[in-house]
Structure formats: C-alpha cells, structure tokens
Residue frames relative to the residue before (quaternion, step in Angstrom):
aa qw qx qy qz dx dy dz
M 1.0000 0.0000 0.0000 0.0000 0.00 0.00 0.00
V 0.1596 -0.7644 0.6196 0.0800 3.57 -0.96 0.88
L 0.1377 -0.7513 0.6397 0.0856 3.62 -0.97 0.92
W 0.0081 0.7891 -0.6140 0.0139 3.55 -0.81 0.94
S 0.1082 -0.7914 0.5995 0.0509 3.53 -1.08 0.71
S 0.5329 -0.6379 0.4551 0.3195 3.56 -1.13 0.55
A 0.4468 0.7231 -0.4364 0.2951 3.58 1.25 -0.14
E 0.3943 -0.7154 0.5360 0.2131 3.59 -1.04 0.75
T 0.6132 0.4915 -0.3847 0.4842 3.58 1.21 0.13
A 0.6856 -0.5455 0.3154 0.3646 3.51 -1.25 0.47
D 0.7985 0.0422 -0.0088 0.6004 3.52 1.09 -0.76
A 0.2669 -0.7904 0.5303 0.1513 3.56 -0.43 1.17
G 0.3787 -0.7549 0.4508 0.2889 3.62 1.20 -0.46
M 0.5628 -0.6268 0.4280 0.3273 3.53 -1.24 0.40
G 0.4485 0.7084 -0.4335 0.3302 3.64 1.31 -0.06
M 0.5238 0.6506 -0.4041 0.3729 3.60 1.24 -0.40
F 0.6554 0.5379 -0.3150 0.4265 3.58 1.08 -0.57
D 0.5913 0.5777 -0.3722 0.4221 3.64 1.17 -0.22
Y 0.5203 -0.5428 0.5193 0.4061 3.47 -1.35 -0.01
L 0.2090 -0.8441 0.4917 0.0445 3.54 -0.46 1.26
P 0.4618 -0.6200 0.5321 0.3453 3.59 -1.15 0.56
E 0.6338 -0.5551 0.3739 0.3878 3.56 -1.21 0.58
A 0.5951 0.5616 -0.3800 0.4313 3.65 1.05 -0.66
T 0.6586 0.5040 -0.3134 0.4626 3.59 0.93 -0.84
V 0.6432 0.5325 -0.3108 0.4540 3.56 0.94 -0.93
D 0.6695 0.5079 -0.2704 0.4698 3.57 0.95 -1.00
K 0.6324 0.5231 -0.3037 0.4839 3.58 1.03 -0.83
W 0.7175 0.4583 -0.2670 0.4515 3.60 0.80 -1.00
I 0.6048 0.5315 -0.3576 0.4731 3.53 1.20 -0.43
R 0.6306 0.5069 -0.3225 0.4913 3.58 1.07 -0.74
E 0.7208 0.4421 -0.2429 0.4754 3.60 0.97 -0.82
K 0.4075 -0.7455 0.4214 0.3173 3.52 1.42 -0.08
V 0.3006 0.7071 -0.5472 0.3320 3.51 1.06 0.84
L 0.7484 0.2108 -0.1240 0.6165 3.60 1.12 -0.78
L 0.5352 -0.5994 0.4752 0.3584 3.54 -1.22 0.46
A 0.5466 -0.6177 0.4518 0.3398 3.55 -1.10 0.69
T 0.6314 -0.5817 0.3660 0.3592 3.58 -1.13 0.61
D 0.6991 0.4521 -0.2895 0.4722 3.63 1.10 -0.37
R 0.4761 0.6553 -0.4506 0.3752 3.60 1.23 0.08
T 0.1254 -0.8025 0.5798 0.0638 3.59 -0.93 0.90
S 0.7888 0.2326 -0.1556 0.5473 3.62 1.15 -0.01
C 0.0730 -0.7700 0.6336 0.0178 3.50 -1.35 0.36
A 0.2268 -0.7983 0.5378 0.1486 3.63 -0.63 0.99
L 0.2768 -0.7638 0.5665 0.1382 3.53 -0.92 0.94
P 0.4246 -0.6951 0.5047 0.2859 3.66 -0.85 0.84
K 0.5909 -0.6020 0.4187 0.3364 3.55 -1.08 0.82
G 0.6407 0.6010 -0.3222 0.3528 3.57 0.89 -0.87
I 0.6352 0.5533 -0.3706 0.3912 3.60 1.06 -0.34
F 0.6269 0.5232 -0.3294 0.4741 3.58 1.29 -0.19
G 0.3956 -0.7297 0.5150 0.2140 3.54 -0.85 1.02
E 0.4256 -0.6655 0.5496 0.2719 3.52 -1.34 0.20
G 0.6830 0.5189 -0.3529 0.3737 3.55 -1.24 0.42
R 0.7385 -0.4559 0.2841 0.4074 3.50 -1.34 0.24
D 0.7351 0.4215 -0.2281 0.4796 3.65 0.95 -0.79
A 0.4806 0.6762 -0.4578 0.3198 3.54 1.24 0.00
G 0.1525 0.7724 -0.6031 0.1277 3.55 -0.91 0.88
A 0.2658 -0.7632 0.5700 0.1483 3.52 -1.27 0.10
M 0.1744 -0.7499 0.6299 0.1022 3.59 -1.20 0.60
L 0.2304 -0.7620 0.5948 0.1116 3.53 -0.73 1.14
R 0.0163 -0.7719 0.6356 0.0003 3.56 -0.97 0.90
M 0.0570 -0.7777 0.6258 -0.0187 3.54 -0.87 1.11
I 0.0641 -0.7650 0.6397 0.0377 3.52 -1.20 0.77
A 0.0777 -0.7735 0.6281 0.0354 3.55 -0.96 0.93
Y 0.2524 -0.7854 0.5537 0.1132 3.56 -0.83 0.97
G 0.2283 -0.7886 0.5646 0.0848 3.53 -0.91 1.02
P 0.7234 -0.4334 0.3136 0.4365 3.54 -1.27 -0.16
E 0.3771 -0.6606 0.5969 0.2552 3.49 -1.38 0.37
T 0.1167 -0.7932 0.5976 0.0095 3.58 -0.96 1.00
T 0.0981 -0.7681 0.6294 0.0657 3.59 -0.96 0.85
L 0.0741 -0.7874 0.6118 -0.0171 3.54 -0.84 1.10
A 0.0137 0.7867 -0.6172 0.0045 3.54 -1.17 0.63
Y 0.1028 -0.7773 0.6150 0.0839 3.61 -1.19 0.55
P 0.5113 -0.2647 -0.8086 0.1211 1.49 -1.73 1.82
P 0.6369 -0.5218 0.3800 0.4215 3.60 -1.20 0.44
R 0.6202 -0.5540 0.4247 0.3579 3.55 -1.25 0.55
P 0.3855 -0.7322 0.5037 0.2479 3.62 -0.76 0.97
A 0.5792 -0.5664 0.4485 0.3776 3.57 -1.18 0.36
G 0.7821 0.3358 -0.2505 0.4613 3.53 -1.25 0.48
K 0.6766 -0.4937 0.3713 0.4007 3.53 -1.26 -0.59
T 0.2317 0.7836 -0.5309 0.2246 3.52 1.15 0.67
P 0.5142 -0.6360 0.4671 0.3362 3.59 -0.91 0.83
W 0.0751 -0.8179 0.5704 -0.0083 3.56 -0.99 0.81
T 0.0495 0.7685 -0.6358 0.0524 3.55 -0.83 1.02
P 0.2360 -0.8081 0.5255 0.1227 3.50 -0.20 1.32
E 0.5036 -0.6455 0.4877 0.3030 3.61 -1.10 0.71
W 0.7867 -0.1021 0.0553 0.6063 3.55 1.14 -0.72
S 0.0686 -0.7688 0.6329 0.0615 3.53 -1.27 0.33
V 0.0655 -0.7963 0.6009 0.0228 3.50 -1.19 0.60
R 0.1438 -0.7552 0.6269 0.1265 3.58 -1.03 0.70
A 0.1121 -0.7983 0.5914 0.0214 3.60 -0.78 1.10
R 0.1370 -0.7513 0.6444 0.0386 3.51 -0.88 1.14
T 0.1871 -0.8211 0.5350 0.0675 3.59 -0.75 0.99
K 0.1236 0.7562 -0.6405 0.0508 3.57 -1.18 0.56
S 0.2344 -0.7591 0.5914 0.1379 3.44 -1.29 0.38
T 0.0830 -0.8125 0.5747 0.0514 3.62 -0.84 0.82
A 0.0676 -0.7813 0.6189 0.0453 3.47 -1.27 0.52
Y 0.0964 -0.7605 0.6380 0.0722 3.59 -1.05 0.68
A 0.0060 -0.7860 0.6174 -0.0312 3.54 -0.96 0.87
P 0.3028 -0.7257 0.5832 0.2037 3.60 -0.80 0.95
L 0.2015 -0.7779 0.5811 0.1288 3.61 -0.71 0.98
G 0.8123 0.2388 -0.2407 0.4746 3.50 -1.06 1.03
M 0.6339 0.4952 -0.3519 0.4786 3.59 1.18 0.30
D 0.2422 -0.7522 0.5893 0.1681 3.53 -1.07 0.69
I 0.6701 -0.5415 0.3398 0.3772 3.56 -1.31 0.22
A 0.5143 0.6547 -0.4316 0.3473 3.65 1.12 -0.50
T 0.5324 -0.6073 0.4804 0.3419 3.54 -1.22 0.61
N 0.6806 -0.4911 0.3593 0.4081 3.57 -1.23 0.44
D 0.6416 0.5372 -0.3186 0.4453 3.62 0.92 -0.95
E 0.6594 0.5143 -0.2939 0.4629 3.61 0.88 -0.98
R 0.6682 0.4982 -0.2961 0.4665 3.59 0.92 -0.97
E 0.6692 0.5125 -0.3119 0.4384 3.59 0.81 -0.92
R 0.6385 0.5266 -0.3145 0.4648 3.63 1.09 -0.72
T 0.8243 0.3494 -0.1072 0.4325 3.52 0.80 -1.09
E 0.7279 0.4317 -0.2097 0.4897 3.53 1.15 -0.63
Q 0.2905 -0.7047 0.6167 0.1968 3.55 -1.03 0.84
P 0.6528 -0.5596 0.3563 0.3657 3.59 -1.21 0.63
Q 0.6343 0.5181 -0.3310 0.4687 3.61 1.06 -0.71
D 0.6210 0.5351 -0.3538 0.4504 3.61 1.00 -0.73
K 0.6625 0.5174 -0.3129 0.4422 3.56 0.91 -0.85
K 0.6475 0.5162 -0.3064 0.4694 3.56 1.03 -0.82
K 0.6387 0.5095 -0.3205 0.4793 3.63 1.02 -0.81
Q 0.6600 0.5024 -0.3243 0.4548 3.60 0.95 -0.89
M 0.6348 0.5182 -0.3465 0.4565 3.64 0.94 -0.71
K 0.6439 0.5260 -0.3340 0.4440 3.57 0.92 -0.83
R 0.6544 0.5222 -0.3144 0.4474 3.56 0.98 -0.94
L 0.6776 0.5049 -0.3021 0.4411 3.58 0.88 -0.94
L 0.7289 0.4327 -0.2463 0.4699 3.57 0.98 -0.80
R 0.4837 0.7018 -0.4262 0.3030 3.57 1.15 -0.42
G 0.6902 0.4796 -0.2890 0.4585 3.61 0.87 -0.92
L 0.6558 0.5279 -0.3199 0.4346 3.63 1.00 -0.80
I 0.7880 0.3297 -0.1804 0.4877 3.62 0.85 -0.89
G 0.5237 -0.6861 0.3993 0.3091 3.60 1.22 0.13
G 0.4209 0.7312 -0.4409 0.3061 3.51 1.30 0.27
G 0.4506 -0.7166 0.4623 0.2641 3.62 -1.16 0.37
C-alpha cells in the first residue's frame, strides 16, 4: 500500500484526519502541509500506482471549514456578569472518497463481459488525466 499526500513537507502526519481548529488549518496552509484555498488542481506522481490486475487507487479529499462557537443565553453587552447555560464549539470539514479505475458493475458482471486487456486500457484512460500522462 502506498500513501501519498499533496503536502510539500516530508510527513503530513495523521492529524489531518481530525477536526482541526482554524489556527491549525491556517498554520498548515502556510507550511504547505495543506493545499491553499485557491488551489484547484494537484498532480499525482505516476509511481504511486501499482502494476497488474489488482492495482487500483483510492482518492481521499478533506476540506476544512470554519469553527463556530455558540452559547445560550448570548453574552450581554458591557461588563455584565454572564453565566451561559450551555455552549458548543463546532468544527466542520468535508470528506470524499473515490475509487479510481473502478466501475459500478458487480464483480460477476465485469468478469463475464470484460477481457483483461480492456480493464487495463480502461484504468490507463482514467488515470491519464490525474497524472498528466499522454
């Protein structure tokens, strides 16, 4: 199994999978652990894809959103003493997983209708755009 990250640092760490505070997200964007918010593409190196019939890839993307803190009752203006009944901090993120080179048909259907060469050609076509190959 090969794990690859878009991070420009040697080891992005497993902390990326947590719900992160905004300060950590901002820091990791500056350090190029995470892609900047204006980035719209990322090139994957060819070497991360295996060879052979069982070679496949799984794309995982994580987008971090804002952190929101809510309390009830709301804080009064001025220096009035305040004791909230409850408070909550919500950190948001979105994740996506996508199998690359796999179609929706069941394995039985594929094995009956697809020749091994066809599957290899299909995998190459699907990965061509990701790795910038011709």
